[in-house]
C-alpha positions as CSV (number, residue, x, y, z in Angstrom):
1,M,-6.7,28.3,-119.5
2,F,-4.8,30.0,-116.6
3,E,-5.6,33.9,-117.6
4,G,-3.1,36.3,-116.0
5,I,0.1,33.8,-115.3
6,D,2.9,35.0,-117.2
7,P,5.1,32.2,-117.6
8,E,8.2,33.9,-117.5
9,D,7.1,35.1,-113.7
10,F,7.8,31.2,-112.5
11,F,10.8,28.7,-112.0
12,W,10.9,26.3,-115.2
13,I,12.1,22.9,-115.0
14,T,13.0,20.2,-117.7
15,P,12.2,16.7,-118.2
16,E,15.9,16.2,-117.1
17,I,15.0,18.0,-113.5
18,M,13.2,15.8,-111.4
19,G,13.0,18.2,-108.0
20,F,10.6,20.7,-106.7
21,P,11.0,23.4,-104.7
22,S,9.2,23.0,-101.2
23,P,6.2,23.5,-101.3
24,D,5.4,26.1,-98.3
25,Q,7.4,28.8,-100.7
26,C,4.8,28.3,-103.4
27,P,2.1,30.8,-103.8
28,A,-0.7,29.9,-102.0
29,A,-3.3,30.4,-105.1
30,G,-1.1,30.1,-108.5
31,P,1.3,27.4,-110.0
32,C,4.7,27.1,-108.1
33,V,6.8,25.7,-111.3
34,I,6.2,25.2,-114.7
35,G,7.8,22.7,-117.4
36,G,9.1,19.0,-116.9
37,D,6.7,16.2,-117.7
38,L,4.3,13.8,-116.2
39,H,7.1,10.7,-116.2
40,P,5.3,8.2,-113.3
41,L,8.4,9.2,-111.3
42,R,8.0,12.6,-111.6
43,L,4.0,12.5,-110.5
44,L,5.3,10.4,-107.8
45,L,7.4,12.7,-106.4
46,A,5.2,15.6,-106.8
47,Y,2.1,13.8,-104.8
48,Q,4.6,13.2,-101.9
49,Q,5.5,16.6,-101.3
50,G,2.0,17.8,-102.1
51,I,2.4,19.1,-105.4
52,F,0.0,18.4,-108.3
53,P,0.0,18.9,-112.0
54,L,-2.9,21.5,-113.5
55,N,-2.7,22.8,-117.1
56,G,-5.3,23.4,-120.1
57,P,-4.2,21.5,-123.3
58,H,-0.9,22.6,-125.3
59,E,0.2,24.5,-122.3
60,P,3.4,23.4,-120.4
61,V,2.7,21.6,-117.2
62,F,1.5,23.9,-114.6
63,W,2.6,22.4,-111.0
64,W,0.2,23.6,-107.8
65,A,0.7,23.5,-104.2
66,P,-2.4,25.5,-102.7
67,D,-3.2,27.0,-99.7
68,P,-5.6,25.8,-98.2
69,R,-6.0,22.7,-99.4
70,F,-9.4,21.3,-99.9
71,V,-10.1,17.6,-98.1
72,L,-12.8,15.0,-97.8
73,L,-12.7,13.7,-94.3
74,F,-14.5,10.7,-93.9
75,E,-16.4,11.8,-90.6
76,D,-17.2,14.7,-92.6
77,L,-19.0,13.0,-95.7
78,V,-22.1,14.4,-96.4
79,V,-24.9,11.8,-98.1
80,Q,-28.1,13.7,-98.8
81,K,-31.3,11.7,-98.4
82,S,-32.2,11.9,-101.8
83,M,-28.9,9.6,-102.1
84,R,-30.3,7.3,-99.9
85,P,-32.8,5.2,-101.9
86,Y,-29.5,4.9,-104.6
87,F,-28.1,2.4,-101.7
88,N,-31.2,0.8,-100.3
89,Q,-32.4,-0.1,-103.4
90,R,-29.4,-1.1,-105.0
91,K,-29.7,1.3,-108.2
92,F,-25.7,0.8,-108.8
93,R,-22.7,-1.5,-108.3
94,V,-19.5,-0.2,-108.1
95,T,-16.3,-2.2,-108.9
96,L,-12.7,-0.7,-108.5
97,D,-9.9,-1.4,-110.9
98,T,-11.4,-2.9,-113.8
99,C,-11.3,-0.5,-116.9
100,F,-9.3,2.3,-115.9
101,E,-8.2,3.8,-119.2
102,Q,-12.2,3.7,-119.8
103,V,-12.9,6.0,-117.2
104,L,-10.0,8.4,-117.9
105,H,-11.5,8.9,-121.2
106,H,-14.8,9.6,-120.0
107,C,-13.5,12.0,-117.5
108,A,-11.8,13.7,-120.1
109,T,-15.3,13.6,-122.7
110,V,-17.8,13.5,-120.2
111,E,-19.2,17.3,-119.7
112,R,-20.3,18.1,-116.0
113,P,-22.2,21.0,-114.7
114,W,-19.5,21.5,-112.4
115,H,-16.3,21.6,-114.3
116,S,-14.6,20.8,-117.4
117,S,-11.4,18.6,-117.6
118,P,-9.7,19.9,-120.3
119,W,-6.1,19.3,-118.8
120,I,-7.0,15.5,-119.3
121,D,-4.9,15.5,-122.4
122,D,-2.7,13.0,-124.4
123,R,0.3,13.7,-121.5
124,V,-2.3,12.8,-118.6
125,R,-3.6,9.7,-120.5
126,K,0.2,8.8,-120.7
127,G,1.3,9.7,-117.2
128,Y,-1.4,8.1,-115.2
129,T,-2.1,5.0,-117.0
130,A,1.6,4.6,-116.3
131,L,0.9,4.9,-112.6
132,Y,-2.1,2.5,-112.6
133,E,0.4,-0.2,-114.1
134,L,2.5,0.4,-111.8
135,G,0.0,-0.3,-108.9
136,Y,-0.4,3.6,-107.9
137,A,-3.6,4.8,-109.8
138,H,-7.3,3.6,-109.6
139,S,-10.5,3.8,-110.6
140,V,-13.8,3.3,-110.1
141,E,-16.4,2.5,-112.4
142,V,-20.0,2.6,-111.2
143,W,-22.1,0.5,-113.5
144,R,-26.3,0.6,-114.3
145,G,-26.7,-2.9,-115.6
146,E,-23.5,-3.8,-118.0
147,E,-23.7,0.3,-118.1
148,L,-20.4,2.1,-117.3
149,V,-22.6,5.5,-116.3
150,G,-20.2,7.3,-113.6
151,G,-16.9,6.3,-112.0
152,L,-13.9,8.5,-110.8
153,Y,-9.9,8.2,-110.8
154,G,-7.1,9.2,-108.6
155,L,-3.5,8.2,-106.9
156,S,-3.2,6.1,-103.8
157,L,0.0,6.8,-101.4
158,G,-0.2,5.9,-98.0
159,K,-3.3,6.6,-96.6
160,I,-4.4,9.4,-98.6
161,F,-6.3,8.8,-101.9
162,F,-5.9,12.0,-104.0
163,G,-8.8,12.5,-106.4
164,E,-8.0,13.5,-109.8
165,S,-11.5,13.9,-111.8
166,M,-15.0,12.2,-112.0
167,F,-17.4,11.5,-114.6
168,T,-21.2,11.0,-114.2
169,R,-23.4,9.8,-117.4
170,V,-27.0,9.7,-115.4
171,S,-27.9,11.4,-112.4
172,N,-25.9,10.7,-109.2
173,A,-23.9,8.4,-110.5
174,S,-20.3,10.1,-109.4
175,K,-21.7,10.9,-105.8
176,F,-22.5,7.0,-105.4
177,G,-19.2,6.1,-106.5
178,L,-17.3,8.7,-104.7
179,I,-19.8,7.7,-101.6
180,T,-18.7,4.3,-102.4
181,L,-15.4,5.0,-102.3
182,A,-15.1,7.2,-99.1
183,R,-16.8,4.1,-97.0
184,T,-14.2,1.4,-98.6
185,L,-11.3,3.9,-98.2
186,E,-12.1,4.2,-94.3
187,K,-12.4,0.7,-93.7
188,K,-9.2,0.0,-95.1
189,G,-7.4,2.9,-92.5
190,F,-7.2,5.4,-94.9
191,W,-7.4,8.7,-93.3
192,F,-9.1,11.3,-96.3
193,I,-9.7,12.2,-99.6
194,D,-7.7,14.8,-101.2
195,C,-9.6,17.2,-103.7
196,Q,-7.0,19.6,-104.0
197,L,-9.1,22.5,-105.1
198,W,-12.7,23.5,-104.1
199,S,-15.7,23.1,-105.8
200,D,-19.1,23.5,-105.1
201,H,-19.7,20.3,-106.0
202,L,-17.4,18.7,-103.3
203,D,-18.3,21.5,-100.5
204,Q,-22.3,20.3,-100.7
205,M,-20.6,17.1,-100.2
206,G,-18.6,17.7,-97.0
207,G,-15.2,19.1,-98.1
208,S,-13.2,20.9,-96.1
209,F,-9.9,23.4,-96.3
210,L,-6.8,22.1,-94.3
211,T,-3.8,25.1,-93.9
212,R,-1.6,24.0,-96.3
213,R,1.1,23.7,-93.3
214,F,-1.1,21.2,-91.7
215,F,-1.3,19.5,-94.8
216,L,2.5,19.1,-94.9
217,E,2.9,17.8,-91.7
218,V,-0.1,15.3,-92.6
219,L,2.2,14.0,-95.9
220,A,5.3,14.1,-93.3
221,R,3.5,11.1,-91.8
222,N,1.9,9.6,-94.3
223,R,5.1,8.9,-96.1
224,R,5.8,6.3,-93.2
225,E,2.7,4.6,-94.3
226,K,2.2,1.9,-96.4
227,T,0.6,2.2,-99.7
228,F,-1.7,-0.4,-101.1
229,R,-0.2,-0.8,-104.1
230,G,-1.7,-3.4,-106.9
231,S,-4.9,-3.5,-108.5
232,W,-7.7,-2.9,-106.0
233,S,-10.3,-5.0,-108.2
234,D,-10.6,-7.8,-105.9
235,W,-11.4,-5.2,-102.8
236,E,-14.7,-5.9,-100.6
237,V,-16.3,-2.8,-101.8
238,A,-18.6,-0.9,-98.8
239,D,-22.1,-1.0,-99.7
240,T,-23.5,1.0,-97.7
241,W,-24.0,5.0,-97.4
242,K,-23.9,5.0,-93.4
243,R,-20.8,5.5,-91.9
244,D,-19.4,2.7,-89.3
245,E,-20.6,3.9,-85.9
246,N,-16.8,2.6,-84.4
247,A,-15.0,4.7,-87.1
248,P,-12.5,6.6,-85.4
249,S,-12.7,10.1,-85.3
250,L,-9.5,12.0,-87.0
251,R,-10.2,15.7,-85.8
252,E,-10.1,13.8,-82.2
253,A,-7.0,11.5,-83.4
254,W,-5.1,14.7,-84.4
255,D,-6.2,17.3,-82.2
256,L,-7.2,19.4,-85.2
257,G,-8.1,22.9,-84.0
258,P,-9.4,26.4,-85.9
259,K,-5.2,26.6,-86.9
260,D,-5.3,24.0,-89.0
261,W,-8.7,25.1,-91.3
């Protein structure tokens, strides 16, 4: 999957080793560690440090901490005019945590125009399903009638949602789910969605880069925040694309400047 990467050039870990090197010592555009497994404890430790797994099928696990980091601030979310009728006319319905494994399956198998998900193999399914059962991983389901037509899944720690993958089976369903999730999370006091790596799809929706240095500072703050652990199936889901005019600006609250982007 990753041409030009020689596994012999990187530090290896075994399933018995849970620790990771400091992410600020990792390459900006390459994996920092190879090996280990996707045990839920290892995954939690990794995400708390700004590290995430990404690898192809039949490959060892590659662990990444890119610099810069691609994120979606809620105040930057771009909702194109063509998307607004989907909300105004209630063309879709969104639920949370009602069929996690089904969403994971579709993320692994449904073709998308912006990327594919060859890394979602049995190891990923097992690891993230375990996190779902522990109350850390969550799914967003988009329905047209009784048909599941889109969705996404990710991990929640503190006030950050770490997005993993999304899928759509009809036009704009995944966008609808992401917009709904963003508005729902913002009302719950979340800071942003971590998108990990740049994609044209998320760039068009308002994604932007944070330097790794600043992202790690945010993670340090985030470790002091409460995690909304457990099922989100009973949450009140946002039903509008509009941002609350009274919602705080993260840029102003954190005094974000050019050095942070």
